[in-house]
Residue, then its C-alpha position, 0 to 999 in steps of 0.5 A: m421247187r418244181h420238177l420237170a422231165c424230158p428225154e434227150w433231144g426233147r423239147i419243152a414248151v415255154a408258156q405263161k404260168g398255168a400251162q401243164g408240163a411247160l416252163s415259164p419264161r422265168e424258169a426257162l431263163a434260169l435253166e439257160q443261165a445254169a446251162r451256161s455256167h456248167p462246165l459241160g455247157g459249151r458255148d452259151g450252154c447249147a451243149i445242154l440246152t438251147h432256149y428258143r422263143d417258145h420252147v427249150k430243146v435239150g441236147q445229148l446230156v442226161g441227168v439233172l440240171s437245177a436252177p432256182g425254183i426249177s429242176l429239169e431231169i433229162l433221161p436217155k432215149i434208149d428206145p426211140a418209140s418209148h415215152l417217159d411213162n416209166r421213169s423209174s425204169l429209165r433211171a435204173r437203166l441210166v444208173s446201170l450205164i453210169d455204174l459200168a462207165h465209172d466202176l461204181r460197183l453197184a449190186e445187181g438190182e440195187a438201182a432198180a429197187m431204189a429207183r421206184g421211190a426216187e423222184t429224180l436221178l439225183d435223189l436216186f444217187i443220194r439214196i444209193f450213197a446214203t445206204r452204202l455209207a450207212t452199211q460201211a459206217r456200221q462196220g466201223l470208220p477207218r482210223h489212222y495214227l495222227a501225230r499230236e502235240d499237247d501239254l499233258r499232266a502225264l507223259r504220253g509218247q515222247l517228251h518235246a524237250t524244246r517246248q518243255f524247257t521254254v514254254n513250260a519252263v514255269r509250268p512243272d505240272r505240264l509235260a510237252c508231249r509228242y504222240d500218235e493217236l488213232d483218229a477217224d478225222i482223216p481226209l477220206m472221212q472228211v469227204m464223207a462228212c461233207a457229202i452228208v451235209s451237202l446232200r442233206r440239203r439237196t435230197r427231196t426224199l424224207s427217208t433219205a433225209r432221215l438216214l443222212d441225219e443219222l449218219r451225221y451223228a456217226f461223223d460228229d468227230v470228223t472235221l466238216l470242210p466246205p466242198n472247195r477245201l476237201p483234201w482229195q489229193a491226200i486220200t490214198i486207197e490201200r488194203s485197209n480202206k479198200r471197201w470205201e473205194s467205190l463209195l468214194k467214187v460216188a461221193r466224188m461224182l456227187l460233190g462235183q470233183d470228177w471229169q463231168g464237172t457236176g459242181h458249179k462255180g461260185s457265180a453260178p445259180r443255186g442248185h446241184s446239177l448232175l450231168f453226163p454226156m451219153n456218148d461218153l457213158f455208152e463208150k465207157a460202159v461198152a469198154t468195161l463190158l468188153r474187158r469183162g467178156l474178153a478178160d480170159a482170152g488174152y485181149d487188151v481193151r483200151t479206150q481213146d487210144q492216142s498212140r497213132y497220128c494221121l500225118r507227119e511233117n519234118s519228123r513231126d507227127l500231126f493230127q492225133m487219132r483217138p479211136d473209141i475202143v482199140i482191142r489188141k492181142n500180143g501187141r497187135t491191133v486186132a479190132i477197132i470199135d467206134t461207139k455211136w449212141k444213136p438209134l440205127d434203123a436196123d430194118h432198113l440196114d440191108r442191100g437196098h430195096l423198094d419199100q412199098n410203104e414209102h413213096d417218092a415224089g412221083g408216087e413210085p415205091a421209094s428206093l432205100s439205100g441200105k445205109g440204115g442211118v449209118s453216117q458217111g462221115d463215120v465210115y470215112q473215120m473208120m477207114a482212116y482208123g483201119q489204115v493208120h492202125d493197120c487193122a483188118q477188123l473195124m466195127l460201128l457199134y450202136p445201142a439196140r432197142p431194149g429186149s431185141g438182143s445184141r446182134m451183128l447187123r451187117s458186114f462190109t468189105v472195104h474197097p479196093d482190095g477187100e482185105r478189111t471188114l467193116s461190121i455194123a452191130a448193136v448191143d442191148m444195154a437193157a440186158s444184165p451186165r453179165a449177159s451184155a458182156r457175153a453178147l459183146r464177146d460173141l460179137i467180137v469173136q464172131s468178127l475176128d473169126r472172119t478177119r483176114p490179115s491186113p495188107r501190111q501183115r500179109a506182106a510181113 
């Protein structure tokens, strides 16, 4: 199988065989079919990629899209000026975002260490899964008491009287027994066994394949089920198997049973795709960091809050609002954050000036608006959030260039009364999770310190 890599919103040429770094027409059609069949593909698969005559353009999903004979790895464009030269670093940063968004609880530096030897993001996650499963298996597989019925030579447990005096009536050497037996053949272990076999067929790394082969022997007594028959609903995480919780999340993601739909339907092309919308990853990662940073300050951080509506007609609420992140304290909304995974031209996010390096059609220095790439629609949306939630502090949060640090870029007052504030900020997701959580906490506290009560709060 051939493998290519591309950044989000990037392009790959479609040419005849022999062109380096390009797709053949057959490979482009195969990827297009895989995109159409994927749950995140949207209409005609255009949410993942669009197939033009001479090139393929990918969307804002990251991960691996697989089709017969070809796999395409889409990496995040964290730094607009960067290239795909250091893929292991980009994969490690992406895994860090996925870890925060899905609470996989990876050890700090675990992804970076494994990313050096991984060929794709999928290989990296398979390696993480196999390594962590081996660690847990060495400590012993969880076992539950399972009810058994069998005909034995000696009594074990209780006598099944009905069966004994009917089926075994002519077999005095057999006793119909009902008993409980500790067994590892439970739903949680059946998921792990299925993941071992399924991922063994997909890994491209020899060391990972060898580790999965060794694990198969450890799970030899566990019933092997196909992915579409796994008993997900029967799995219960409790105190006795709590250490398996994060591993179960990784298995669920790799076997295609979580929200991003990594699996394919039966009619889909062969291959294993693992795709994530970057907007959702960024939003969930920021929410996780905010919860960590504000945990001891009494703030409640919620994502996709659906408690308010824009309009009401005849006692019926219409047009439900879903802000990305809502921060509450003592039952009152104190801040609303909308996350935007796109580069912000922070250098031009000022009060407007004449740029001597850029010129208009008449040759005069260009006049910059000071918007710096902030969408007018995004501002309108934040105004609606502030009005309906009666919130005085609003924020648009963008990713900062790696290494530039998290900082407040600009703060505006909202017309006409100036009682609300819209802040523009950037967070450096390339920093360690602990540092990013502290930086986000400082940004929020800094914003709240400047916040005045909203008009409704002052009237009360």
